[in-house]
Z-matrix of the N, CA and C atoms (Angstrom, degrees):
N
C 1 1.465
C 2 1.497 1 112.32
N 3 1.321 2 114.30 1 -45.26
C 4 1.512 3 118.46 2 -175.87
C 5 1.566 4 110.23 3 -66.23
N 6 1.404 5 116.44 4 -29.94
C 7 1.419 6 121.04 5 175.18
C 8 1.458 7 111.07 6 -64.87
N 9 1.316 8 119.98 7 -43.99
C 10 1.446 9 123.82 8 177.04
C 11 1.509 10 114.71 9 -68.31
N 12 1.289 11 116.48 10 -29.33
C 13 1.479 12 122.65 11 177.15
C 14 1.423 13 106.19 12 -73.92
N 15 1.454 14 124.26 13 -36.03
C 16 1.290 15 123.85 14 -177.58
C 17 1.641 16 117.34 15 -77.08
N 18 1.325 17 114.16 16 -14.26
C 19 1.463 18 114.88 17 171.12
C 20 1.420 19 114.27 18 -65.58
N 21 1.242 20 113.16 19 140.40
C 22 1.515 21 118.37 20 -177.00
C 23 1.473 22 109.25 21 -75.51
N 24 1.303 23 115.13 22 135.86
C 25 1.353 24 117.90 23 173.07
C 26 1.514 25 112.30 24 -73.64
N 27 1.339 26 113.39 25 143.05
C 28 1.456 27 114.69 26 177.24
C 29 1.417 28 115.64 27 -65.29
N 30 1.390 29 120.29 28 119.82
C 31 1.389 30 123.99 29 -176.60
C 32 1.540 31 109.63 30 -81.81
N 33 1.273 32 124.14 31 140.60
C 34 1.400 33 126.17 32 -179.28
C 35 1.586 34 105.28 33 -71.62
N 36 1.318 35 116.23 34 151.65
C 37 1.505 36 117.23 35 -177.74
C 38 1.491 37 106.51 36 -66.67
N 39 1.366 38 113.40 37 150.03
C 40 1.309 39 123.66 38 175.66
C 41 1.492 40 110.94 39 -64.52
N 42 1.375 41 117.01 40 142.93
C 43 1.453 42 124.67 41 170.22
C 44 1.615 43 112.56 42 -65.68
N 45 1.263 44 113.67 43 -32.51
C 46 1.389 45 119.58 44 -179.97
C 47 1.541 46 112.99 45 -68.11
N 48 1.401 47 116.14 46 -32.29
C 49 1.443 48 122.48 47 172.02
C 50 1.458 49 112.01 48 -65.51
N 51 1.339 50 116.89 49 -49.18
C 52 1.411 51 121.00 50 178.32
C 53 1.482 52 113.06 51 -59.34
N 54 1.286 53 116.22 52 -41.43
C 55 1.435 54 121.15 53 171.99
C 56 1.375 55 119.34 54 -58.26
N 57 1.333 56 115.18 55 -36.20
C 58 1.508 57 124.56 56 178.82
C 59 1.613 58 109.40 57 -72.04
N 60 1.298 59 110.62 58 -39.15
C 61 1.475 60 117.82 59 174.91
C 62 1.507 61 114.13 60 -63.88
N 63 1.264 62 116.80 61 -42.98
C 64 1.431 63 124.56 62 178.01
C 65 1.523 64 111.56 63 -61.72
N 66 1.410 65 110.81 64 -51.04
C 67 1.415 66 120.33 65 174.54
C 68 1.509 67 115.00 66 -47.04
N 69 1.379 68 117.04 67 -56.41
C 70 1.415 69 120.03 68 174.48
C 71 1.351 70 116.20 69 -55.91
N 72 1.290 71 119.21 70 -47.54
C 73 1.562 72 126.06 71 178.36
C 74 1.471 73 109.23 72 -56.49
N 75 1.387 74 118.29 73 -40.94
C 76 1.381 75 120.93 74 -178.35
C 77 1.537 76 111.58 75 -68.94
N 78 1.296 77 114.82 76 -41.98
C 79 1.482 78 114.49 77 175.20
C 80 1.384 79 115.71 78 -57.60
N 81 1.461 80 114.07 79 -50.72
C 82 1.426 81 122.09 80 -178.01
C 83 1.529 82 113.92 81 -56.54
N 84 1.412 83 113.75 82 -48.59
C 85 1.515 84 120.67 83 -179.57
C 86 1.486 85 111.17 84 -63.46
N 87 1.289 86 116.48 85 -41.05
C 88 1.453 87 125.01 86 -179.12
C 89 1.414 88 110.00 87 -61.41
N 90 1.352 89 119.43 88 -45.57
C 91 1.505 90 123.76 89 -170.13
C 92 1.637 91 98.77 90 -74.58
N 93 1.344 92 119.09 91 -39.06
C 94 1.460 93 115.95 92 -176.48
C 95 1.553 94 113.68 93 -67.60
N 96 1.327 95 114.33 94 -44.39
C 97 1.560 96 122.01 95 173.95
C 98 1.551 97 110.94 96 -60.96
N 99 1.267 98 116.01 97 -41.93
C 100 1.525 99 115.84 98 179.89
C 101 1.396 100 107.40 99 -69.28
N 102 1.250 101 124.20 100 -46.94
C 103 1.611 102 121.60 101 176.23
C 104 1.465 103 111.17 102 -56.78
N 105 1.323 104 121.99 103 -40.71
C 106 1.393 105 123.09 104 177.94
C 107 1.497 106 108.76 105 -63.39
N 108 1.318 107 118.17 106 -47.06
C 109 1.514 108 119.02 107 177.47
C 110 1.470 109 114.15 108 -59.37
N 111 1.321 110 117.75 109 -48.68
C 112 1.435 111 121.68 110 176.07
C 113 1.538 112 112.65 111 -55.25
N 114 1.378 113 117.07 112 -45.42
C 115 1.389 114 120.94 113 179.39
C 116 1.633 115 111.91 114 -60.95
N 117 1.215 116 115.48 115 -41.95
C 118 1.356 117 120.11 116 -170.69
C 119 1.564 118 110.06 117 -80.78
N 120 1.379 119 116.70 118 -27.52
C 121 1.460 120 122.17 119 -178.00
C 122 1.543 121 110.50 120 -90.83
N 123 1.269 122 117.56 121 -12.34
C 124 1.508 123 117.40 122 -178.12
C 125 1.450 124 111.58 123 -62.36
N 126 1.323 125 126.23 124 110.50
C 127 1.432 126 124.46 125 -179.26
C 128 1.467 127 112.81 126 83.83
N 129 1.368 128 117.09 127 -3.26
C 130 1.539 129 113.74 128 -172.18
C 131 1.506 130 111.91 129 -79.92
N 132 1.244 131 117.02 130 148.76
C 133 1.499 132 123.34 131 173.83
C 134 1.518 133 109.06 132 -79.62
N 135 1.339 134 109.53 133 178.24
C 136 1.479 135 120.51 134 -174.61
C 137 1.543 136 112.72 135 -60.55
N 138 1.364 137 115.71 136 -36.03
C 139 1.425 138 121.37 137 -175.54
C 140 1.571 139 110.42 138 -75.13
N 141 1.347 140 116.62 139 -36.71
C 142 1.430 141 116.86 140 176.59
C 143 1.554 142 115.13 141 -76.78
N 144 1.412 143 112.07 142 -30.31
C 145 1.434 144 118.99 143 175.19
C 146 1.631 145 108.81 144 -66.61
N 147 1.326 146 115.14 145 -38.91
C 148 1.473 147 117.27 146 -179.22
C 149 1.570 148 108.72 147 -70.54
N 150 1.335 149 118.66 148 -32.74
C 151 1.374 150 119.34 149 171.37
C 152 1.548 151 114.31 150 -63.00
N 153 1.314 152 117.68 151 -42.94
C 154 1.511 153 118.99 152 174.72
C 155 1.348 154 111.81 153 -59.82
N 156 1.431 155 116.01 154 -48.31
C 157 1.475 156 120.36 155 174.54
C 158 1.562 157 112.94 156 -47.13
N 159 1.300 158 112.30 157 -52.00
C 160 1.486 159 117.05 158 -175.31
C 161 1.542 160 107.20 159 -63.95
N 162 1.184 161 115.49 160 -35.04
C 163 1.555 162 118.32 161 -179.62
C 164 1.533 163 112.97 162 -63.61
N 165 1.400 164 114.77 163 -40.35
C 166 1.463 165 118.31 164 177.87
C 167 1.430 166 113.97 165 -74.78
N 168 1.441 167 116.30 166 -26.33
C 169 1.461 168 116.49 167 176.66
C 170 1.528 169 105.84 168 -74.17
N 171 1.326 170 125.30 169 -39.82
C 172 1.375 171 124.85 170 -176.06
C 173 1.560 172 112.14 171 -69.36
N 174 1.354 173 113.99 172 -36.45
C 175 1.452 174 119.42 173 175.71
C 176 1.554 175 108.68 174 -59.79
N 177 1.400 176 119.09 175 -50.68
C 178 1.381 177 123.87 176 176.01
C 179 1.514 178 114.26 177 -52.91
N 180 1.356 179 120.74 178 -41.63
C 181 1.416 180 124.78 179 177.94
C 182 1.478 181 110.36 180 -71.75
N 183 1.368 182 118.51 181 -42.59
C 184 1.526 183 118.51 182 176.32
C 185 1.566 184 114.88 183 -54.78
N 186 1.377 185 108.88 184 -43.09
C 187 1.559 186 109.31 185 -177.83
C 188 1.450 187 111.04 186 -72.61
N 189 1.385 188 115.65 187 -28.83
C 190 1.538 189 119.15 188 -179.11
C 191 1.503 190 100.55 189 -64.92
N 192 1.332 191 124.34 190 -52.09
C 193 1.511 192 125.53 191 178.74
C 194 1.531 193 110.05 192 -50.11
N 195 1.323 194 121.16 193 -43.66
C 196 1.413 195 119.75 194 177.12
C 197 1.474 196 113.95 195 -65.52
N 198 1.298 197 119.76 196 -44.47
C 199 1.436 198 120.18 197 -174.89
C 200 1.640 199 108.71 198 -71.43
N 201 1.284 200 120.84 199 -30.76
C 202 1.438 201 119.85 200 177.65
C 203 1.564 202 110.78 201 -74.45
N 204 1.416 203 109.94 202 -44.59
C 205 1.546 204 115.83 203 177.66
C 206 1.420 205 115.31 204 -55.66
N 207 1.311 206 120.24 205 -43.22
C 208 1.409 207 126.12 206 -178.63
C 209 1.537 208 112.48 207 -61.56
N 210 1.384 209 116.92 208 -40.39
C 211 1.384 210 118.92 209 178.24
C 212 1.651 211 110.99 210 -74.65
N 213 1.325 212 113.80 211 -25.57
C 214 1.498 213 111.57 212 -174.35
C 215 1.596 214 109.74 213 -100.82
N 216 1.352 215 118.57 214 0.68
C 217 1.454 216 121.19 215 -178.52
C 218 1.552 217 111.45 216 -69.36
N 219 1.314 218 115.18 217 147.15
C 220 1.472 219 124.20 218 177.20
C 221 1.511 220 109.99 219 -93.00
N 222 1.338 221 118.30 220 116.24
C 223 1.545 222 116.49 221 -170.48
C 224 1.506 223 109.41 222 -73.20
N 225 1.360 224 121.00 223 -19.48
C 226 1.444 225 124.18 224 -177.46
C 227 1.538 226 118.30 225 -49.47
N 228 1.363 227 110.85 226 -55.60
C 229 1.501 228 119.31 227 175.26
C 230 1.561 229 111.78 228 -59.54
N 231 1.309 230 117.25 229 -37.60
C 232 1.410 231 123.38 230 -178.19
C 233 1.495 232 109.40 231 -69.49
N 234 1.179 233 118.35 232 -42.12
C 235 1.490 234 125.48 233 170.54
C 236 1.557 235 110.72 234 -53.44
N 237 1.355 236 113.42 235 -50.71
C 238 1.532 237 115.79 236 176.92
C 239 1.465 238 110.63 237 -59.41
N 240 1.342 239 119.42 238 -42.78
C 241 1.387 240 126.73 239 -174.46
C 242 1.555 241 111.17 240 -68.01
N 243 1.336 242 118.36 241 -38.06
C 244 1.449 243 126.72 242 172.78
C 245 1.636 244 111.04 243 -64.29
N 246 1.305 245 112.16 244 -40.13
C 247 1.474 246 118.47 245 178.86
C 248 1.517 247 108.82 246 -63.81
N 249 1.328 248 122.37 247 -33.77
C 250 1.388 249 128.60 248 -179.10
C 251 1.411 250 112.89 249 -90.62
N 252 1.418 251 121.83 250 6.70
C 253 1.492 252 133.28 251 174.76
C 254 1.466 253 108.41 252 63.50
N 255 1.302 254 119.18 253 34.17
C 256 1.515 255 121.65 254 178.01
C 257 1.564 256 107.21 255 -66.66
N 258 1.284 257 121.49 256 137.94
C 259 1.480 258 124.46 257 177.50
C 260 1.427 259 109.69 258 -63.55
N 261 1.279 260 114.58 259 131.66
C 262 1.484 261 125.31 260 -178.07
C 263 1.359 262 124.95 261 88.57
N 264 1.461 263 113.29 262 -14.72
C 265 1.472 264 122.56 263 -175.00
C 266 1.519 265 110.46 264 -62.28
N 267 1.341 266 120.40 265 -43.49
C 268 1.470 267 125.24 266 -177.63
C 269 1.529 268 106.08 267 -59.91
N 270 1.457 269 112.84 268 -46.97
C 271 1.434 270 117.54 269 -169.44
C 272 1.576 271 103.45 270 -67.35
N 273 1.271 272 118.64 271 -39.34
C 274 1.500 273 120.96 272 -178.47
C 275 1.456 274 111.65 273 -61.03
N 276 1.405 275 112.86 274 -42.04
C 277 1.545 276 115.97 275 178.80
C 278 1.570 277 113.35 276 -64.76
N 279 1.318 278 109.85 277 -33.33
C 280 1.564 279 112.47 278 177.47
C 281 1.588 280 108.20 279 -70.79
N 282 1.227 281 117.49 280 -32.88
C 283 1.480 282 118.15 281 173.64
C 284 1.529 283 110.51 282 -64.81
N 285 1.317 284 119.18 283 -41.57
C 286 1.436 285 120.19 284 -177.38
C 287 1.460 286 109.72 285 -69.69
N 288 1.309 287 118.88 286 -40.67
C 289 1.479 288 120.39 287 -175.51
C 290 1.486 289 109.38 288 -67.07
N 291 1.456 290 118.11 289 -28.32
C 292 1.487 291 119.71 290 173.99
C 293 1.476 292 109.82 291 -104.74
N 294 1.328 293 124.24 292 40.73
C 295 1.370 294 128.31 293 -172.19
C 296 1.529 295 114.01 294 -53.48
N 297 1.468 296 114.45 295 -44.56
C 298 1.241 297 121.05 296 -176.29
C 299 1.492 298 114.21 297 -62.48
N 300 1.226 299 118.71 298 -47.01
C 301 1.448 300 123.04 299 173.35
C 302 1.590 301 117.52 300 -68.07
N 303 1.293 302 113.10 301 -37.26
C 304 1.444 303 117.12 302 171.78
C 305 1.547 304 113.34 303 -56.65
N 306 1.376 305 108.50 304 -49.78
C 307 1.454 306 116.06 305 -177.35
C 308 1.525 307 113.82 306 -63.95
N 309 1.487 308 112.81 307 -37.30
C 310 1.542 309 117.86 308 174.48
C 311 1.523 310 112.35 309 -62.49
N 312 1.297 311 116.66 310 -39.67
C 313 1.552 312 119.76 311 -179.10
C 314 1.482 313 109.26 312 -71.61
N 315 1.314 314 118.22 313 -51.44
C 316 1.452 315 124.73 314 -178.98
C 317 1.680 316 112.36 315 -64.54
N 318 1.195 317 114.79 316 -48.62
C 319 1.386 318 113.51 317 -171.97
C 320 1.545 319 110.92 318 -88.12
N 321 1.328 320 120.53 319 -44.19
C 322 1.361 321 124.97 320 178.79
C 323 1.489 322 115.76 321 -76.50
N 324 1.332 323 117.75 322 -60.90
C 325 1.420 324 118.23 323 -172.64
C 326 1.435 325 111.80 324 -77.40
N 327 1.274 326 126.23 325 -54.61
C 328 1.432 327 123.37 326 179.92
C 329 1.557 328 112.33 327 -67.42
N 330 1.364 329 115.02 328 -45.81
C 331 1.442 330 116.96 329 177.65
C 332 1.476 331 114.10 330 -55.92
N 333 1.258 332 117.30 331 -49.24
C 334 1.496 333 120.73 332 -179.76
C 335 1.502 334 113.34 333 -59.97
N 336 1.361 335 111.14 334 -45.70
C 337 1.507 336 116.08 335 -178.53
C 338 1.553 337 108.33 336 -62.08
N 339 1.232 338 116.86 337 -45.05
C 340 1.491 339 117.74 338 179.59
C 341 1.666 340 107.30 339 -65.62
N 342 1.248 341 119.72 340 -30.70
C 343 1.491 342 115.53 341 175.94
C 344 1.533 343 111.33 342 -68.69
N 345 1.414 344 112.19 343 -39.28
C 346 1.480 345 113.94 344 177.15
C 347 1.523 346 112.35 345 -63.48
N 348 1.325 347 114.89 346 -46.66
C 349 1.476 348 118.26 347 -176.91
C 350 1.534 349 112.43 348 -67.30
N 351 1.322 350 119.20 349 -30.81
C 352 1.372 351 125.00 350 173.28
C 353 1.581 352 110.44 351 -63.66
N 354 1.332 353 116.90 352 -39.46
C 355 1.363 354 117.87 353 -179.77
C 356 1.551 355 111.96 354 -71.27
N 357 1.341 356 119.16 355 -34.92
C 358 1.440 357 125.97 356 179.18
C 359 1.581 358 104.22 357 -70.42
N 360 1.262 359 120.86 358 -36.16
C 361 1.403 360 124.68 359 178.88
C 362 1.503 361 112.38 360 -70.06
N 363 1.367 362 112.93 361 -35.18
C 364 1.484 363 124.40 362 173.63
C 365 1.542 364 109.85 363 -57.32
N 366 1.368 365 112.78 364 -48.81
C 367 1.462 366 117.44 365 -178.69
C 368 1.410 367 116.31 366 -68.73
N 369 1.439 368 118.82 367 -24.87
C 370 1.558 369 122.01 368 169.35
C 371 1.432 370 110.93 369 -73.26
N 372 1.187 371 120.24 370 -39.69
C 373 1.540 372 124.27 371 167.39
C 374 1.474 373 115.54 372 -51.22
N 375 1.276 374 117.88 373 -53.91
C 376 1.516 375 127.94 374 178.31
C 377 1.542 376 106.94 375 -57.21
N 378 1.321 377 116.42 376 -44.11
C 379 1.555 378 118.10 377 -174.53
C 380 1.607 379 104.37 378 -69.06
N 381 1.387 380 118.77 379 -44.20
C 382 1.420 381 122.89 380 -177.31
C 383 1.662 382 107.91 381 -62.60
N 384 1.195 383 113.85 382 -42.80
C 385 1.548 384 116.66 383 -178.07
C 386 1.503 385 107.49 384 -64.42
N 387 1.323 386 116.88 385 -45.75
C 388 1.557 387 121.48 386 -172.91
C 389 1.490 388 103.36 387 -70.45
N 390 1.348 389 129.62 388 -33.44
C 391 1.337 390 129.18 389 177.76
C 392 1.458 391 115.84 390 -71.49
N 393 1.281 392 116.13 391 -33.46
C 394 1.503 393 126.09 392 178.60
C 395 1.449 394 113.60 393 -77.92
N 396 1.245 395 118.70 394 -26.33
C 397 1.486 396 120.70 395 -174.73
C 398 1.479 397 112.65 396 -146.13
N 399 1.315 398 123.11 397 157.55
C 400 1.469 399 124.27 398 -177.99
C 401 1.617 400 104.06 399 -99.64
N 402 1.380 401 106.31 400 89.45
C 403 1.349 402 121.62 401 172.22
C 404 1.576 403 117.92 402 -130.28
N 405 1.326 404 118.28 403 156.67
C 406 1.434 405 120.66 404 -175.04
C 407 1.647 406 110.30 405 -63.62
N 408 1.145 407 113.35 406 121.14
C 409 1.553 408 124.47 407 -173.14
C 410 1.633 409 104.05 408 -61.67
N 411 1.299 410 114.30 409 -44.89
C 412 1.385 411 121.33 410 -174.37
C 413 1.581 412 111.57 411 -62.52
N 414 1.406 413 111.44 412 -47.61
C 415 1.466 414 120.15 413 -179.38
C 416 1.614 415 106.97 414 -58.34
N 417 1.274 416 112.33 415 -48.10
C 418 1.535 417 116.98 416 -170.88
C 419 1.597 418 108.37 417 -67.15
N 420 1.390 419 112.40 418 -36.72
C 421 1.463 420 116.87 419 -179.49
C 422 1.477 421 111.30 420 -67.00
N 423 1.299 422 116.02 421 -39.09
C 424 1.384 423 120.05 422 -177.23
C 425 1.590 424 110.75 423 -73.48
N 426 1.356 425 117.66 424 -40.34
C 427 1.394 426 118.62 425 168.89
C 428 1.509 427 120.86 426 -58.55
N 429 1.327 428 116.53 427 -43.88
C 430 1.383 429 123.18 428 176.54
C 431 1.537 430 113.66 429 -65.43
N 432 1.406 431 115.03 430 -45.00
C 433 1.561 432 117.76 431 176.90
C 434 1.512 433 110.13 432 -59.91
N 435 1.470 434 116.48 433 -40.26
C 436 1.459 435 117.67 434 -177.22
C 437 1.580 436 111.53 435 -69.35
N 438 1.318 437 114.55 436 -34.63
C 439 1.543 438 116.34 437 179.25
C 440 1.538 439 108.89 438 -68.05
N 441 1.405 440 117.83 439 -44.25
C 442 1.433 441 121.51 440 -178.87
C 443 1.481 442 110.04 441 -62.21
N 444 1.385 443 117.88 442 -40.29
C 445 1.526 444 123.93 443 -177.90
C 446 1.623 445 107.27 444 -68.34
N 447 1.423 446 115.46 445 -44.30
C 448 1.315 447 120.21 446 179.60
C 449 1.524 448 115.28 447 -57.23
N 450 1.411 449 113.25 448 -49.72
C 451 1.493 450 121.64 449 -174.76
C 452 1.493 451 105.62 450 -69.15
N 453 1.289 452 123.37 451 -41.98
C 454 1.393 453 123.12 452 -175.35
C 455 1.548 454 115.02 453 -68.62
N 456 1.377 455 114.04 454 -46.32
C 457 1.448 456 122.31 455 179.37
C 458 1.475 457 113.50 456 -73.88
N 459 1.369 458 119.72 457 -41.48
C 460 1.483 459 124.40 458 172.37
C 461 1.476 460 108.28 459 -62.76
N 462 1.271 461 128.21 460 -44.90
C 463 1.380 462 130.58 461 -174.97
C 464 1.435 463 108.70 462 -64.47
N 465 1.354 464 119.74 463 -45.93
C 466 1.531 465 123.46 464 -177.23
C 467 1.497 466 109.32 465 -72.26
N 468 1.284 467 117.71 466 -35.33
C 469 1.482 468 118.75 467 169.47
C 470 1.522 469 120.07 468 -57.40
N 471 1.446 470 111.93 469 -42.48
C 472 1.399 471 117.47 470 179.16
C 473 1.539 472 109.81 471 -75.51
N 474 1.344 473 116.78 472 -36.01
C 475 1.444 474 117.14 473 -171.64
C 476 1.637 475 106.54 474 -78.26
N 477 1.314 476 118.35 475 -26.06
C 478 1.456 477 116.80 476 -178.53
C 479 1.543 478 113.26 477 -62.85
N 480 1.362 479 116.11 478 -37.74
C 481 1.395 480 121.64 479 174.33
C 482 1.496 481 117.10 480 -62.31
N 483 1.385 482 110.24 481 -37.86
C 484 1.441 483 117.15 482 172.87
C 485 1.591 484 112.61 483 -67.08
N 486 1.350 485 118.50 484 -42.82
C 487 1.405 486 125.91 485 178.93
C 488 1.451 487 112.04 486 -61.07
N 489 1.259 488 119.12 487 -41.47
C 490 1.484 489 123.51 488 179.39
C 491 1.573 490 108.98 489 -66.45
N 492 1.280 491 115.14 490 -56.75
C 493 1.542 492 117.22 491 175.35
C 494 1.421 493 119.24 492 -55.88
N 495 1.350 494 115.19 493 -38.42
C 496 1.510 495 116.01 494 -176.51
C 497 1.572 496 109.34 495 -115.44
N 498 1.400 497 118.97 496 35.12
C 499 1.392 498 123.15 497 -176.43
C 500 1.541 499 114.19 498 -51.30
N 501 1.365 500 113.17 499 -52.14
C 502 1.493 501 119.00 500 -179.72
C 503 1.605 502 113.38 501 -59.11
N 504 1.402 503 112.32 502 -42.05
C 505 1.433 504 112.89 503 178.58
C 506 1.507 505 117.82 504 -68.85
N 507 1.315 506 113.31 505 -37.84
C 508 1.458 507 116.46 506 177.94
C 509 1.470 508 106.95 507 -69.55
N 510 1.283 509 123.63 508 -42.91
C 511 1.516 510 124.08 509 178.42
C 512 1.415 511 112.90 510 -58.04
N 513 1.325 512 120.75 511 -43.98
C 514 1.453 513 128.63 512 171.63
C 515 1.518 514 107.38 513 -56.07
N 516 1.229 515 125.73 514 -55.12
C 517 1.404 516 126.72 515 -177.31
C 518 1.542 517 107.37 516 -57.92
N 519 1.401 518 122.91 517 -40.68
C 520 1.412 519 117.52 518 -178.65
C 521 1.502 520 108.26 519 -72.14
N 522 1.340 521 122.80 520 -31.86
C 523 1.391 522 128.10 521 172.55
C 524 1.495 523 107.16 522 -56.07
N 525 1.335 524 117.11 523 -51.88
C 526 1.490 525 113.54 524 177.64
C 527 1.467 526 114.43 525 -52.10
N 528 1.345 527 113.06 526 -54.01
C 529 1.544 528 118.54 527 179.48
C 530 1.553 529 109.92 528 -48.94
N 531 1.276 530 115.05 529 -45.92
C 532 1.696 531 117.75 530 -178.43
C 533 1.557 532 102.78 531 -68.64
N 534 1.340 533 123.16 532 -37.92
C 535 1.497 534 119.42 533 179.30
C 536 1.471 535 109.37 534 -62.06
N 537 1.247 536 120.06 535 -46.80
C 538 1.540 537 127.94 536 179.51
C 539 1.545 538 110.44 537 -54.93
N 540 1.268 539 113.74 538 -59.58
C 541 1.399 540 117.39 539 -179.98
C 542 1.598 541 121.06 540 -68.39
N 543 1.429 542 109.82 541 -23.61
C 544 1.513 543 114.56 542 174.44
C 545 1.492 544 108.20 543 -73.99
N 546 1.398 545 119.01 544 -43.53
C 547 1.328 546 124.02 545 171.50
C 548 1.614 547 121.99 546 -59.96
N 549 1.289 548 112.58 547 -35.75
C 550 1.386 549 123.71 548 173.58
C 551 1.474 550 114.69 549 -65.70
N 552 1.370 551 115.77 550 -40.53
C 553 1.369 552 126.42 551 174.24
C 554 1.575 553 113.53 552 -63.29
N 555 1.429 554 111.18 553 -43.03
C 556 1.352 555 115.09 554 -175.01
C 557 1.518 556 108.55 555 -70.21
N 558 1.421 557 122.39 556 -40.59
C 559 1.389 558 124.65 557 173.34
C 560 1.530 559 112.59 558 -53.82
N 561 1.294 560 122.60 559 -46.75
C 562 1.415 561 126.18 560 179.43
C 563 1.494 562 110.74 561 -62.85
N 564 1.284 563 117.37 562 -37.92
C 565 1.481 564 121.84 563 -174.26
C 566 1.454 565 109.63 564 -74.76
N 567 1.423 566 118.02 565 -28.14
C 568 1.500 567 119.72 566 175.72
C 569 1.515 568 112.11 567 -73.03
N 570 1.270 569 122.87 568 -16.57
C 571 1.457 570 127.55 569 -167.52
C 572 1.628 571 105.76 570 -86.93
């Protein structure tokens, strides 16, 4: 009994450690997405810039779906799938077990970065529209900002309902995606 009492209890991870990890992840992802945006927007016209903007809005919505779905997923069907060795089920269970962190990364880190990059891309579009025509810059800026906000917020509102209703399915799909890329990476590593 005394030996068991002497064993140290597993201490929960420090919230400061998690905050530091999220901070580093946010800096790295933000730099990567900003560089991608700068590369795609350099010399781009209004149409290409609008496509890049739509891409970042959709990326933010997709990660919002993942973050919500993981928190709403039912682990029981995923356990059954994992027992039957279905591809991606173990990865999906891992996501559900760490739902708080997955949601934080998907919704807060990636979602917020996509929102910021969308705003910067919107500013580029406003500048290109104003340079190409003689229009009121304030009116164009307000219209573009309102459109970005409407698409982002409306898309996330619509997708949240889907993510809650189909949380287990979405989580399993993400698990399959992780399974595929995990095995693809392992194959390349063996070569």
